PDB file of N, CA, C, O and CB in Angstrom:
ATOM      1  N   MET A   1     -19.679 -19.694 -60.425  1.00  0.00           N
ATOM      2  CA  MET A   1     -20.343 -19.341 -61.620  1.00  0.00           C
ATOM      3  C   MET A   1     -21.562 -18.412 -61.390  1.00  0.00           C
ATOM      4  O   MET A   1     -22.379 -18.641 -60.498  1.00  0.00           O
ATOM      5  CB  MET A   1     -20.755 -20.581 -62.314  1.00  0.00           C
ATOM      6  N   LEU A   2     -21.644 -17.420 -62.180  1.00  0.00           N
ATOM      7  CA  LEU A   2     -22.851 -16.520 -62.053  1.00  0.00           C
ATOM      8  C   LEU A   2     -23.938 -16.951 -62.953  1.00  0.00           C
ATOM      9  O   LEU A   2     -23.760 -17.330 -64.111  1.00  0.00           O
ATOM     10  CB  LEU A   2     -22.508 -15.063 -62.368  1.00  0.00           C
ATOM     11  N   ILE A   3     -25.237 -16.857 -62.266  1.00  0.00           N
ATOM     12  CA  ILE A   3     -26.435 -17.205 -62.898  1.00  0.00           C
ATOM     13  C   ILE A   3     -27.296 -16.034 -63.033  1.00  0.00           C
ATOM     14  O   ILE A   3     -27.496 -15.304 -62.062  1.00  0.00           O
ATOM     15  CB  ILE A   3     -27.109 -18.259 -62.193  1.00  0.00           C
ATOM     16  N   ILE A   4     -27.822 -15.808 -64.186  1.00  0.00           N
ATOM     17  CA  ILE A   4     -28.639 -14.620 -64.433  1.00  0.00           C
ATOM     18  C   ILE A   4     -29.884 -15.126 -65.033  1.00  0.00           C
ATOM     19  O   ILE A   4     -29.879 -15.485 -66.211  1.00  0.00           O
ATOM     20  CB  ILE A   4     -27.942 -13.565 -65.352  1.00  0.00           C
ATOM     21  N   PRO A   5     -31.005 -15.187 -64.280  1.00  0.00           N
ATOM     22  CA  PRO A   5     -32.197 -15.695 -64.773  1.00  0.00           C
ATOM     23  C   PRO A   5     -32.883 -14.623 -65.824  1.00  0.00           C
ATOM     24  O   PRO A   5     -33.040 -13.433 -65.554  1.00  0.00           O
ATOM     25  CB  PRO A   5     -33.123 -16.030 -63.538  1.00  0.00           C
ATOM     26  N   ILE A   6     -33.225 -15.182 -66.938  1.00  0.00           N
ATOM     27  CA  ILE A   6     -33.755 -14.227 -68.035  1.00  0.00           C
ATOM     28  C   ILE A   6     -35.197 -14.535 -68.020  1.00  0.00           C
ATOM     29  O   ILE A   6     -35.651 -15.668 -68.186  1.00  0.00           O
ATOM     30  CB  ILE A   6     -33.087 -14.446 -69.565  1.00  0.00           C
ATOM     31  N   LYS A   7     -35.974 -13.350 -67.790  1.00  0.00           N
ATOM     32  CA  LYS A   7     -37.541 -13.258 -67.837  1.00  0.00           C
ATOM     33  C   LYS A   7     -37.958 -13.439 -69.212  1.00  0.00           C
ATOM     34  O   LYS A   7     -37.291 -13.085 -70.185  1.00  0.00           O
ATOM     35  CB  LYS A   7     -38.127 -11.863 -67.307  1.00  0.00           C
ATOM     36  N   GLU A   8     -39.237 -14.079 -69.257  1.00  0.00           N
ATOM     37  CA  GLU A   8     -39.723 -14.291 -70.454  1.00  0.00           C
ATOM     38  C   GLU A   8     -39.996 -12.987 -71.342  1.00  0.00           C
ATOM     39  O   GLU A   8     -40.667 -12.055 -70.898  1.00  0.00           O
ATOM     40  CB  GLU A   8     -40.870 -15.055 -70.251  1.00  0.00           C
ATOM     41  N   GLY A   9     -39.508 -12.980 -72.460  1.00  0.00           N
ATOM     42  CA  GLY A   9     -39.697 -11.641 -73.322  1.00  0.00           C
ATOM     43  C   GLY A   9     -38.705 -10.555 -73.020  1.00  0.00           C
ATOM     44  O   GLY A   9     -38.837  -9.420 -73.478  1.00  0.00           O
ATOM     45  N   GLU A  10     -37.671 -10.930 -72.212  1.00  0.00           N
ATOM     46  CA  GLU A  10     -36.736  -9.959 -71.950  1.00  0.00           C
ATOM     47  C   GLU A  10     -35.636  -9.882 -73.044  1.00  0.00           C
ATOM     48  O   GLU A  10     -35.257 -10.894 -73.633  1.00  0.00           O
ATOM     49  CB  GLU A  10     -36.170 -10.211 -70.629  1.00  0.00           C
ATOM     50  N   ASN A  11     -35.143  -8.660 -73.289  1.00  0.00           N
ATOM     51  CA  ASN A  11     -34.162  -8.404 -74.341  1.00  0.00           C
ATOM     52  C   ASN A  11     -32.830  -9.022 -73.851  1.00  0.00           C
ATOM     53  O   ASN A  11     -32.498  -8.923 -72.670  1.00  0.00           O
ATOM     54  CB  ASN A  11     -34.019  -6.827 -74.652  1.00  0.00           C
ATOM     55  N   ILE A  12     -32.059  -9.671 -74.787  1.00  0.00           N
ATOM     56  CA  ILE A  12     -30.865 -10.266 -74.413  1.00  0.00           C
ATOM     57  C   ILE A  12     -29.808  -9.249 -74.054  1.00  0.00           C
ATOM     58  O   ILE A  12     -28.941  -9.546 -73.232  1.00  0.00           O
ATOM     59  CB  ILE A  12     -30.412 -11.136 -75.468  1.00  0.00           C
ATOM     60  N   ASP A  13     -29.840  -8.024 -74.652  1.00  0.00           N
ATOM     61  CA  ASP A  13     -28.894  -6.890 -74.300  1.00  0.00           C
ATOM     62  C   ASP A  13     -29.137  -6.584 -72.816  1.00  0.00           C
ATOM     63  O   ASP A  13     -28.163  -6.418 -72.082  1.00  0.00           O
ATOM     64  CB  ASP A  13     -29.142  -5.543 -75.232  1.00  0.00           C
ATOM     65  N   ARG A  14     -30.335  -6.505 -72.356  1.00  0.00           N
ATOM     66  CA  ARG A  14     -30.528  -6.189 -71.087  1.00  0.00           C
ATOM     67  C   ARG A  14     -29.997  -7.235 -70.096  1.00  0.00           C
ATOM     68  O   ARG A  14     -29.396  -6.936 -69.064  1.00  0.00           O
ATOM     69  CB  ARG A  14     -31.882  -5.948 -70.921  1.00  0.00           C
ATOM     70  N   ALA A  15     -30.247  -8.390 -70.465  1.00  0.00           N
ATOM     71  CA  ALA A  15     -29.699  -9.480 -69.598  1.00  0.00           C
ATOM     72  C   ALA A  15     -28.171  -9.498 -69.638  1.00  0.00           C
ATOM     73  O   ALA A  15     -27.606  -9.648 -68.554  1.00  0.00           O
ATOM     74  CB  ALA A  15     -30.248 -10.874 -70.049  1.00  0.00           C
ATOM     75  N   LEU A  16     -27.475  -9.374 -70.664  1.00  0.00           N
ATOM     76  CA  LEU A  16     -26.037  -9.139 -70.722  1.00  0.00           C
ATOM     77  C   LEU A  16     -25.461  -7.950 -69.869  1.00  0.00           C
ATOM     78  O   LEU A  16     -24.429  -7.975 -69.198  1.00  0.00           O
ATOM     79  CB  LEU A  16     -25.688  -8.913 -72.132  1.00  0.00           C
ATOM     80  N   LYS A  17     -26.269  -6.986 -70.018  1.00  0.00           N
ATOM     81  CA  LYS A  17     -25.870  -5.669 -69.085  1.00  0.00           C
ATOM     82  C   LYS A  17     -25.969  -6.057 -67.701  1.00  0.00           C
ATOM     83  O   LYS A  17     -25.081  -5.653 -66.950  1.00  0.00           O
ATOM     84  CB  LYS A  17     -26.863  -4.335 -69.289  1.00  0.00           C
ATOM     85  N   ARG A  18     -26.987  -6.843 -67.187  1.00  0.00           N
ATOM     86  CA  ARG A  18     -27.105  -7.222 -65.708  1.00  0.00           C
ATOM     87  C   ARG A  18     -25.982  -8.213 -65.413  1.00  0.00           C
ATOM     88  O   ARG A  18     -25.430  -8.233 -64.313  1.00  0.00           O
ATOM     89  CB  ARG A  18     -28.568  -7.889 -65.344  1.00  0.00           C
ATOM     90  N   TYR A  19     -25.650  -9.043 -66.419  1.00  0.00           N
ATOM     91  CA  TYR A  19     -24.492 -10.067 -66.001  1.00  0.00           C
ATOM     92  C   TYR A  19     -23.178  -9.206 -65.912  1.00  0.00           C
ATOM     93  O   TYR A  19     -22.367  -9.435 -65.014  1.00  0.00           O
ATOM     94  CB  TYR A  19     -24.281 -11.375 -67.177  1.00  0.00           C
ATOM     95  N   LYS A  20     -22.975  -8.253 -66.806  1.00  0.00           N
ATOM     96  CA  LYS A  20     -21.789  -7.556 -66.589  1.00  0.00           C
ATOM     97  C   LYS A  20     -21.665  -6.702 -65.282  1.00  0.00           C
ATOM     98  O   LYS A  20     -20.595  -6.529 -64.699  1.00  0.00           O
ATOM     99  CB  LYS A  20     -21.607  -6.734 -67.713  1.00  0.00           C
ATOM    100  N   ARG A  21     -22.836  -6.199 -64.892  1.00  0.00           N
ATOM    101  CA  ARG A  21     -22.932  -5.418 -63.711  1.00  0.00           C
ATOM    102  C   ARG A  21     -22.561  -6.452 -62.516  1.00  0.00           C
ATOM    103  O   ARG A  21     -21.682  -6.196 -61.693  1.00  0.00           O
ATOM    104  CB  ARG A  21     -24.442  -4.737 -63.576  1.00  0.00           C
ATOM    105  N   LYS A  22     -23.278  -7.573 -62.508  1.00  0.00           N
ATOM    106  CA  LYS A  22     -22.930  -8.445 -61.352  1.00  0.00           C
ATOM    107  C   LYS A  22     -21.626  -8.998 -61.417  1.00  0.00           C
ATOM    108  O   LYS A  22     -21.085  -9.311 -60.356  1.00  0.00           O
ATOM    109  CB  LYS A  22     -23.843  -9.533 -61.211  1.00  0.00           C
ATOM    110  N   PHE A  23     -20.974  -9.187 -62.606  1.00  0.00           N
ATOM    111  CA  PHE A  23     -19.585  -9.641 -62.688  1.00  0.00           C
ATOM    112  C   PHE A  23     -18.711  -8.718 -62.126  1.00  0.00           C
ATOM    113  O   PHE A  23     -17.814  -9.151 -61.402  1.00  0.00           O
ATOM    114  CB  PHE A  23     -19.163  -9.901 -64.019  1.00  0.00           C
ATOM    115  N   ASP A  24     -18.821  -7.374 -62.350  1.00  0.00           N
ATOM    116  CA  ASP A  24     -18.023  -6.259 -61.735  1.00  0.00           C
ATOM    117  C   ASP A  24     -18.220  -6.269 -60.191  1.00  0.00           C
ATOM    118  O   ASP A  24     -17.253  -6.105 -59.447  1.00  0.00           O
ATOM    119  CB  ASP A  24     -18.471  -4.830 -62.343  1.00  0.00           C
ATOM    120  N   ARG A  25     -19.391  -6.450 -59.750  1.00  0.00           N
ATOM    121  CA  ARG A  25     -19.668  -6.393 -58.201  1.00  0.00           C
ATOM    122  C   ARG A  25     -19.032  -7.468 -57.542  1.00  0.00           C
ATOM    123  O   ARG A  25     -18.568  -7.296 -56.415  1.00  0.00           O
ATOM    124  CB  ARG A  25     -21.162  -6.460 -57.830  1.00  0.00           C
ATOM    125  N   VAL A  26     -18.955  -8.611 -58.146  1.00  0.00           N
ATOM    126  CA  VAL A  26     -18.345  -9.872 -57.602  1.00  0.00           C
ATOM    127  C   VAL A  26     -16.802  -9.517 -57.399  1.00  0.00           C
ATOM    128  O   VAL A  26     -16.214  -9.733 -56.339  1.00  0.00           O
ATOM    129  CB  VAL A  26     -18.570 -11.196 -58.663  1.00  0.00           C
ATOM    130  N   GLY A  27     -16.262  -8.998 -58.430  1.00  0.00           N
ATOM    131  CA  GLY A  27     -14.874  -8.708 -58.280  1.00  0.00           C
ATOM    132  C   GLY A  27     -13.988  -9.878 -58.808  1.00  0.00           C
ATOM    133  O   GLY A  27     -12.871  -9.988 -58.300  1.00  0.00           O
ATOM    134  N   VAL A  28     -14.317 -10.649 -59.648  1.00  0.00           N
ATOM    135  CA  VAL A  28     -13.557 -11.877 -60.105  1.00  0.00           C
ATOM    136  C   VAL A  28     -12.175 -11.464 -60.666  1.00  0.00           C
ATOM    137  O   VAL A  28     -11.103 -11.969 -60.334  1.00  0.00           O
ATOM    138  CB  VAL A  28     -14.383 -12.679 -61.232  1.00  0.00           C
ATOM    139  N   ILE A  29     -12.340 -10.566 -61.479  1.00  0.00           N
ATOM    140  CA  ILE A  29     -10.975 -10.083 -62.166  1.00  0.00           C
ATOM    141  C   ILE A  29     -10.042  -9.531 -61.090  1.00  0.00           C
ATOM    142  O   ILE A  29      -8.859  -9.868 -61.139  1.00  0.00           O
ATOM    143  CB  ILE A  29     -11.228  -8.876 -63.315  1.00  0.00           C
ATOM    144  N   ARG A  30     -10.455  -8.734 -60.145  1.00  0.00           N
ATOM    145  CA  ARG A  30      -9.576  -8.265 -59.118  1.00  0.00           C
ATOM    146  C   ARG A  30      -8.997  -9.451 -58.200  1.00  0.00           C
ATOM    147  O   ARG A  30      -7.845  -9.430 -57.765  1.00  0.00           O
ATOM    148  CB  ARG A  30     -10.351  -7.233 -58.265  1.00  0.00           C
ATOM    149  N   LYS A  31      -9.838 -10.404 -57.969  1.00  0.00           N
ATOM    150  CA  LYS A  31      -9.320 -11.503 -57.187  1.00  0.00           C
ATOM    151  C   LYS A  31      -8.290 -12.298 -57.925  1.00  0.00           C
ATOM    152  O   LYS A  31      -7.302 -12.772 -57.363  1.00  0.00           O
ATOM    153  CB  LYS A  31     -10.418 -12.389 -56.764  1.00  0.00           C
ATOM    154  N   LEU A  32      -8.548 -12.428 -59.199  1.00  0.00           N
ATOM    155  CA  LEU A  32      -7.520 -13.261 -60.068  1.00  0.00           C
ATOM    156  C   LEU A  32      -6.251 -12.486 -60.176  1.00  0.00           C
ATOM    157  O   LEU A  32      -5.200 -13.122 -60.096  1.00  0.00           O
ATOM    158  CB  LEU A  32      -8.068 -13.576 -61.584  1.00  0.00           C
ATOM    159  N   ARG A  33      -6.211 -11.171 -60.351  1.00  0.00           N
ATOM    160  CA  ARG A  33      -5.048 -10.402 -60.352  1.00  0.00           C
ATOM    161  C   ARG A  33      -4.247 -10.293 -59.144  1.00  0.00           C
ATOM    162  O   ARG A  33      -3.023 -10.165 -59.174  1.00  0.00           O
ATOM    163  CB  ARG A  33      -5.362  -9.205 -60.720  1.00  0.00           C
ATOM    164  N   ALA A  34      -4.987 -10.347 -58.008  1.00  0.00           N
ATOM    165  CA  ALA A  34      -4.433 -10.241 -56.727  1.00  0.00           C
ATOM    166  C   ALA A  34      -3.699 -11.601 -56.341  1.00  0.00           C
ATOM    167  O   ALA A  34      -2.702 -11.577 -55.618  1.00  0.00           O
ATOM    168  CB  ALA A  34      -5.555  -9.868 -55.723  1.00  0.00           C
ATOM    169  N   LYS A  35      -4.172 -12.673 -56.797  1.00  0.00           N
ATOM    170  CA  LYS A  35      -3.560 -13.946 -56.667  1.00  0.00           C
ATOM    171  C   LYS A  35      -2.453 -14.437 -57.627  1.00  0.00           C
ATOM    172  O   LYS A  35      -1.914 -15.541 -57.559  1.00  0.00           O
ATOM    173  CB  LYS A  35      -4.560 -14.829 -56.720  1.00  0.00           C
ATOM    174  N   GLN A  36      -2.205 -13.542 -58.464  1.00  0.00           N
ATOM    175  CA  GLN A  36      -1.076 -13.771 -59.424  1.00  0.00           C
ATOM    176  C   GLN A  36       0.214 -13.638 -58.708  1.00  0.00           C
ATOM    177  O   GLN A  36       1.140 -14.328 -59.135  1.00  0.00           O
ATOM    178  CB  GLN A  36      -1.111 -12.780 -60.616  1.00  0.00           C
ATOM    179  N   GLN A  37       0.438 -12.843 -57.659  1.00  0.00           N
ATOM    180  CA  GLN A  37       1.658 -12.555 -57.042  1.00  0.00           C
ATOM    181  C   GLN A  37       1.391 -12.448 -55.557  1.00  0.00           C
ATOM    182  O   GLN A  37       0.336 -11.933 -55.187  1.00  0.00           O
ATOM    183  CB  GLN A  37       2.284 -11.298 -57.615  1.00  0.00           C
ATOM    184  N   PHE A  38       2.233 -12.879 -54.717  1.00  0.00           N
ATOM    185  CA  PHE A  38       2.140 -12.886 -53.303  1.00  0.00           C
ATOM    186  C   PHE A  38       2.590 -11.537 -52.785  1.00  0.00           C
ATOM    187  O   PHE A  38       3.646 -11.031 -53.164  1.00  0.00           O
ATOM    188  CB  PHE A  38       2.958 -14.018 -52.709  1.00  0.00           C
ATOM    189  N   THR A  39       1.692 -10.899 -51.824  1.00  0.00           N
ATOM    190  CA  THR A  39       2.168  -9.687 -51.266  1.00  0.00           C
ATOM    191  C   THR A  39       2.053  -9.917 -49.865  1.00  0.00           C
ATOM    192  O   THR A  39       1.112 -10.545 -49.379  1.00  0.00           O
ATOM    193  CB  THR A  39       1.437  -8.449 -51.725  1.00  0.00           C
ATOM    194  N   LYS A  40       3.187  -9.319 -49.063  1.00  0.00           N
ATOM    195  CA  LYS A  40       3.284  -9.529 -47.686  1.00  0.00           C
ATOM    196  C   LYS A  40       2.114  -8.867 -46.921  1.00  0.00           C
ATOM    197  O   LYS A  40       1.563  -7.861 -47.367  1.00  0.00           O
ATOM    198  CB  LYS A  40       4.596  -9.024 -47.211  1.00  0.00           C
ATOM    199  N   PRO A  41       1.777  -9.408 -45.854  1.00  0.00           N
ATOM    200  CA  PRO A  41       0.527  -8.732 -45.047  1.00  0.00           C
ATOM    201  C   PRO A  41       0.921  -7.411 -44.649  1.00  0.00           C
ATOM    202  O   PRO A  41       0.059  -6.534 -44.695  1.00  0.00           O
ATOM    203  CB  PRO A  41       0.069  -9.537 -43.688  1.00  0.00           C
ATOM    204  N   SER A  42       2.161  -7.103 -44.238  1.00  0.00           N
ATOM    205  CA  SER A  42       2.478  -5.785 -43.841  1.00  0.00           C
ATOM    206  C   SER A  42       2.292  -4.765 -45.028  1.00  0.00           C
ATOM    207  O   SER A  42       1.895  -3.616 -44.834  1.00  0.00           O
ATOM    208  CB  SER A  42       3.906  -5.765 -43.304  1.00  0.00           C
ATOM    209  N   VAL A  43       2.591  -5.241 -46.202  1.00  0.00           N
ATOM    210  CA  VAL A  43       2.564  -4.329 -47.414  1.00  0.00           C
ATOM    211  C   VAL A  43       1.161  -4.135 -47.701  1.00  0.00           C
ATOM    212  O   VAL A  43       0.780  -3.019 -48.057  1.00  0.00           O
ATOM    213  CB  VAL A  43       3.322  -4.902 -48.689  1.00  0.00           C
ATOM    214  N   GLU A  44       0.298  -5.160 -47.578  1.00  0.00           N
ATOM    215  CA  GLU A  44      -1.148  -4.963 -47.796  1.00  0.00           C
ATOM    216  C   GLU A  44      -1.769  -3.906 -46.687  1.00  0.00           C
ATOM    217  O   GLU A  44      -2.559  -3.036 -47.055  1.00  0.00           O
ATOM    218  CB  GLU A  44      -1.894  -6.436 -47.699  1.00  0.00           C
ATOM    219  N   ARG A  45      -1.405  -4.021 -45.450  1.00  0.00           N
ATOM    220  CA  ARG A  45      -1.848  -3.089 -44.460  1.00  0.00           C
ATOM    221  C   ARG A  45      -1.343  -1.711 -44.679  1.00  0.00           C
ATOM    222  O   ARG A  45      -2.084  -0.763 -44.418  1.00  0.00           O
ATOM    223  CB  ARG A  45      -1.459  -3.540 -43.150  1.00  0.00           C
ATOM    224  N   ARG A  46      -0.180  -1.525 -45.122  1.00  0.00           N
ATOM    225  CA  ARG A  46       0.444  -0.190 -45.437  1.00  0.00           C
ATOM    226  C   ARG A  46      -0.392   0.448 -46.551  1.00  0.00           C
ATOM    227  O   ARG A  46      -0.773   1.618 -46.496  1.00  0.00           O
ATOM    228  CB  ARG A  46       2.000  -0.335 -45.897  1.00  0.00           C
ATOM    229  N   ALA A  47      -0.662  -0.408 -47.591  1.00  0.00           N
ATOM    230  CA  ALA A  47      -1.463   0.146 -48.707  1.00  0.00           C
ATOM    231  C   ALA A  47      -2.885   0.539 -48.441  1.00  0.00           C
ATOM    232  O   ALA A  47      -3.400   1.508 -48.998  1.00  0.00           O
ATOM    233  CB  ALA A  47      -1.490  -0.799 -49.761  1.00  0.00           C
ATOM    234  N   THR A  48      -3.515  -0.229 -47.580  1.00  0.00           N
ATOM    235  CA  THR A  48      -4.817   0.053 -47.107  1.00  0.00           C
ATOM    236  C   THR A  48      -4.830   1.435 -46.126  1.00  0.00           C
ATOM    237  O   THR A  48      -5.750   2.252 -46.118  1.00  0.00           O
ATOM    238  CB  THR A  48      -5.331  -1.274 -46.323  1.00  0.00           C
ATOM    239  N   LEU A  49      -3.780   1.502 -45.420  1.00  0.00           N
ATOM    240  CA  LEU A  49      -3.749   2.777 -44.616  1.00  0.00           C
ATOM    241  C   LEU A  49      -3.459   4.096 -45.382  1.00  0.00           C
ATOM    242  O   LEU A  49      -3.937   5.183 -45.058  1.00  0.00           O
ATOM    243  CB  LEU A  49      -2.702   2.640 -43.554  1.00  0.00           C
ATOM    244  N   GLN A  50      -2.587   3.876 -46.484  1.00  0.00           N
ATOM    245  CA  GLN A  50      -2.277   4.965 -47.350  1.00  0.00           C
ATOM    246  C   GLN A  50      -3.613   5.304 -48.158  1.00  0.00           C
ATOM    247  O   GLN A  50      -3.910   6.474 -48.398  1.00  0.00           O
ATOM    248  CB  GLN A  50      -1.036   4.580 -48.315  1.00  0.00           C
ATOM    249  N   LYS A  51      -4.363   4.289 -48.546  1.00  0.00           N
ATOM    250  CA  LYS A  51      -5.618   4.536 -49.387  1.00  0.00           C
ATOM    251  C   LYS A  51      -6.580   5.332 -48.355  1.00  0.00           C
ATOM    252  O   LYS A  51      -7.218   6.308 -48.749  1.00  0.00           O
ATOM    253  CB  LYS A  51      -6.350   3.019 -49.979  1.00  0.00           C
ATOM    254  N   ALA A  52      -6.651   4.905 -47.106  1.00  0.00           N
ATOM    255  CA  ALA A  52      -7.621   5.574 -46.159  1.00  0.00           C
ATOM    256  C   ALA A  52      -7.219   7.014 -45.884  1.00  0.00           C
ATOM    257  O   ALA A  52      -8.077   7.896 -45.835  1.00  0.00           O
ATOM    258  CB  ALA A  52      -7.701   4.797 -44.800  1.00  0.00           C
ATOM    259  N   GLN A  53      -5.876   7.276 -45.696  1.00  0.00           N
ATOM    260  CA  GLN A  53      -5.355   8.641 -45.615  1.00  0.00           C
ATOM    261  C   GLN A  53      -5.647   9.458 -46.733  1.00  0.00           C
ATOM    262  O   GLN A  53      -6.047  10.605 -46.532  1.00  0.00           O
ATOM    263  CB  GLN A  53      -3.973   8.648 -45.444  1.00  0.00           C
ATOM    264  N   TYR A  54      -5.487   8.979 -48.017  1.00  0.00           N
ATOM    265  CA  TYR A  54      -5.749   9.658 -49.240  1.00  0.00           C
ATOM    266  C   TYR A  54      -7.269  10.057 -49.260  1.00  0.00           C
ATOM    267  O   TYR A  54      -7.618  11.206 -49.533  1.00  0.00           O
ATOM    268  CB  TYR A  54      -5.353   8.747 -50.464  1.00  0.00           C
ATOM    269  N   ILE A  55      -8.137   9.074 -48.965  1.00  0.00           N
ATOM    270  CA  ILE A  55      -9.522   9.377 -48.951  1.00  0.00           C
ATOM    271  C   ILE A  55     -10.037  10.400 -47.863  1.00  0.00           C
ATOM    272  O   ILE A  55     -10.978  11.171 -48.051  1.00  0.00           O
ATOM    273  CB  ILE A  55     -10.215   8.122 -48.798  1.00  0.00           C
ATOM    274  N   GLN A  56      -9.329  10.311 -46.748  1.00  0.00           N
ATOM    275  CA  GLN A  56      -9.588  11.309 -45.666  1.00  0.00           C
ATOM    276  C   GLN A  56      -9.139  12.676 -46.140  1.00  0.00           C
ATOM    277  O   GLN A  56      -9.921  13.611 -45.964  1.00  0.00           O
ATOM    278  CB  GLN A  56      -8.840  10.926 -44.329  1.00  0.00           C
ATOM    279  N   THR A  57      -8.016  12.892 -46.700  1.00  0.00           N
ATOM    280  CA  THR A  57      -7.580  14.167 -47.154  1.00  0.00           C
ATOM    281  C   THR A  57      -8.499  14.755 -48.272  1.00  0.00           C
ATOM    282  O   THR A  57      -8.616  15.973 -48.405  1.00  0.00           O
ATOM    283  CB  THR A  57      -6.161  14.045 -47.640  1.00  0.00           C
ATOM    284  N   LEU A  58      -9.134  13.880 -49.053  1.00  0.00           N
ATOM    285  CA  LEU A  58     -10.002  14.296 -50.092  1.00  0.00           C
ATOM    286  C   LEU A  58     -11.398  14.901 -49.360  1.00  0.00           C
ATOM    287  O   LEU A  58     -11.983  15.917 -49.735  1.00  0.00           O
ATOM    288  CB  LEU A  58     -10.283  12.989 -51.110  1.00  0.00           C
ATOM    289  N   ARG A  59     -11.752  14.135 -48.352  1.00  0.00           N
ATOM    290  CA  ARG A  59     -13.009  14.460 -47.572  1.00  0.00           C
ATOM    291  C   ARG A  59     -12.758  15.827 -46.902  1.00  0.00           C
ATOM    292  O   ARG A  59     -13.603  16.718 -46.988  1.00  0.00           O
ATOM    293  CB  ARG A  59     -13.365  13.300 -46.442  1.00  0.00           C
ATOM    294  N   ASP A  60     -11.689  15.980 -46.287  1.00  0.00           N
ATOM    295  CA  ASP A  60     -11.281  17.124 -45.568  1.00  0.00           C
ATOM    296  C   ASP A  60     -11.291  18.327 -46.452  1.00  0.00           C
ATOM    297  O   ASP A  60     -11.773  19.381 -46.037  1.00  0.00           O
ATOM    298  CB  ASP A  60      -9.950  16.916 -44.975  1.00  0.00           C
ATOM    299  N   LYS A  61     -10.770  18.221 -47.682  1.00  0.00           N
ATOM    300  CA  LYS A  61     -10.556  19.278 -48.678  1.00  0.00           C
ATOM    301  C   LYS A  61     -12.093  19.675 -49.048  1.00  0.00           C
ATOM    302  O   LYS A  61     -12.458  20.849 -49.116  1.00  0.00           O
ATOM    303  CB  LYS A  61      -9.606  18.726 -50.039  1.00  0.00           C
ATOM    304  N   GLU A  62     -12.955  18.556 -49.279  1.00  0.00           N
ATOM    305  CA  GLU A  62     -14.385  18.828 -49.669  1.00  0.00           C
ATOM    306  C   GLU A  62     -15.139  19.573 -48.611  1.00  0.00           C
ATOM    307  O   GLU A  62     -16.033  20.349 -48.949  1.00  0.00           O
ATOM    308  CB  GLU A  62     -15.127  17.525 -49.962  1.00  0.00           C
ATOM    309  N   ASN A  63     -14.848  19.395 -47.397  1.00  0.00           N
ATOM    310  CA  ASN A  63     -15.620  19.980 -46.227  1.00  0.00           C
ATOM    311  C   ASN A  63     -15.133  21.367 -46.007  1.00  0.00           C
ATOM    312  O   ASN A  63     -15.836  22.154 -45.373  1.00  0.00           O
ATOM    313  CB  ASN A  63     -15.451  19.131 -44.891  1.00  0.00           C
ATOM    314  N   GLN A  64     -13.958  21.728 -46.495  1.00  0.00           N
ATOM    315  CA  GLN A  64     -13.566  23.124 -46.196  1.00  0.00           C
ATOM    316  C   GLN A  64     -14.142  24.105 -47.081  1.00  0.00           C
ATOM    317  O   GLN A  64     -13.886  25.300 -46.927  1.00  0.00           O
ATOM    318  CB  GLN A  64     -12.142  23.283 -46.241  1.00  0.00           C
TER     319      GLN A  64
END
Protein backbone atom coordinates (compact mmCIF):
# COMPACT_ATOMS: atom_id res chain seq x y z
CA MET A 1 0.00 0.00 0.00
CA LEU A 2 1.30 3.42 -0.93
CA ILE A 3 1.22 6.09 1.72
CA ILE A 4 1.44 9.75 0.75
CA PRO A 5 1.77 12.12 3.71
CA ILE A 6 -0.18 15.32 3.14
CA LYS A 7 1.33 18.44 4.59
CA GLU A 8 -0.85 20.92 6.38
CA GLY A 9 -2.40 23.36 3.95
CA GLU A 10 -1.35 21.33 0.89
CA ASN A 11 -3.68 21.21 -2.08
CA ILE A 12 -5.37 17.83 -2.63
CA ASP A 13 -4.63 17.99 -6.37
CA ARG A 14 -0.92 18.23 -5.65
CA ALA A 15 -1.10 15.24 -3.31
CA LEU A 16 -2.95 13.22 -5.95
CA LYS A 17 -0.29 14.13 -8.48
CA ARG A 18 2.42 12.86 -6.10
CA TYR A 19 0.43 9.67 -5.54
CA LYS A 20 0.08 9.02 -9.27
CA ARG A 21 3.79 9.63 -9.83
CA LYS A 22 4.73 7.26 -7.02
CA PHE A 23 2.26 4.65 -8.29
CA ASP A 24 3.86 4.75 -11.75
CA ARG A 25 7.38 4.46 -10.35
CA VAL A 26 6.52 1.41 -8.27
CA GLY A 27 5.17 -0.39 -11.35
CA VAL A 28 2.14 -2.05 -9.79
CA ILE A 29 0.21 -2.30 -13.04
CA ARG A 30 3.19 -3.72 -14.95
CA LYS A 31 3.71 -6.38 -12.29
CA LEU A 32 0.04 -7.38 -12.32
CA ARG A 33 -0.03 -7.69 -16.10
CA ALA A 34 3.18 -9.69 -16.11
CA LYS A 35 1.74 -12.17 -13.60
CA GLN A 36 -1.41 -12.80 -15.67
CA GLN A 37 0.41 -15.30 -17.85
CA PHE A 38 3.55 -17.38 -17.52
CA THR A 39 6.49 -16.69 -19.81
CA LYS A 40 9.41 -19.03 -20.06
CA PRO A 41 12.73 -17.71 -18.73
CA SER A 42 14.34 -18.21 -22.14
CA VAL A 43 11.68 -16.01 -23.76
CA GLU A 44 12.20 -13.31 -21.14
CA ARG A 45 15.97 -13.36 -21.72
CA ARG A 46 15.48 -13.14 -25.47
CA ALA A 47 13.15 -10.16 -25.05
CA THR A 48 15.61 -8.31 -22.82
CA LEU A 49 18.44 -8.97 -25.30
CA GLN A 50 16.34 -7.70 -28.20
CA LYS A 51 15.43 -4.59 -26.23
CA ALA A 52 19.09 -3.96 -25.40
CA GLN A 53 20.06 -4.39 -29.07
CA TYR A 54 17.36 -1.96 -30.14
CA ILE A 55 18.47 0.66 -27.62
CA GLN A 56 22.09 0.20 -28.68
CA THR A 57 21.22 0.79 -32.35
CA LEU A 58 19.37 3.97 -31.38
CA ARG A 59 22.40 5.19 -29.44
CA ASP A 60 24.73 4.32 -32.31
CA LYS A 61 22.57 6.29 -34.75
CA GLU A 62 22.52 9.23 -32.32
CA ASN A 63 26.31 9.30 -32.04
CA GLN A 64 26.89 9.27 -35.81
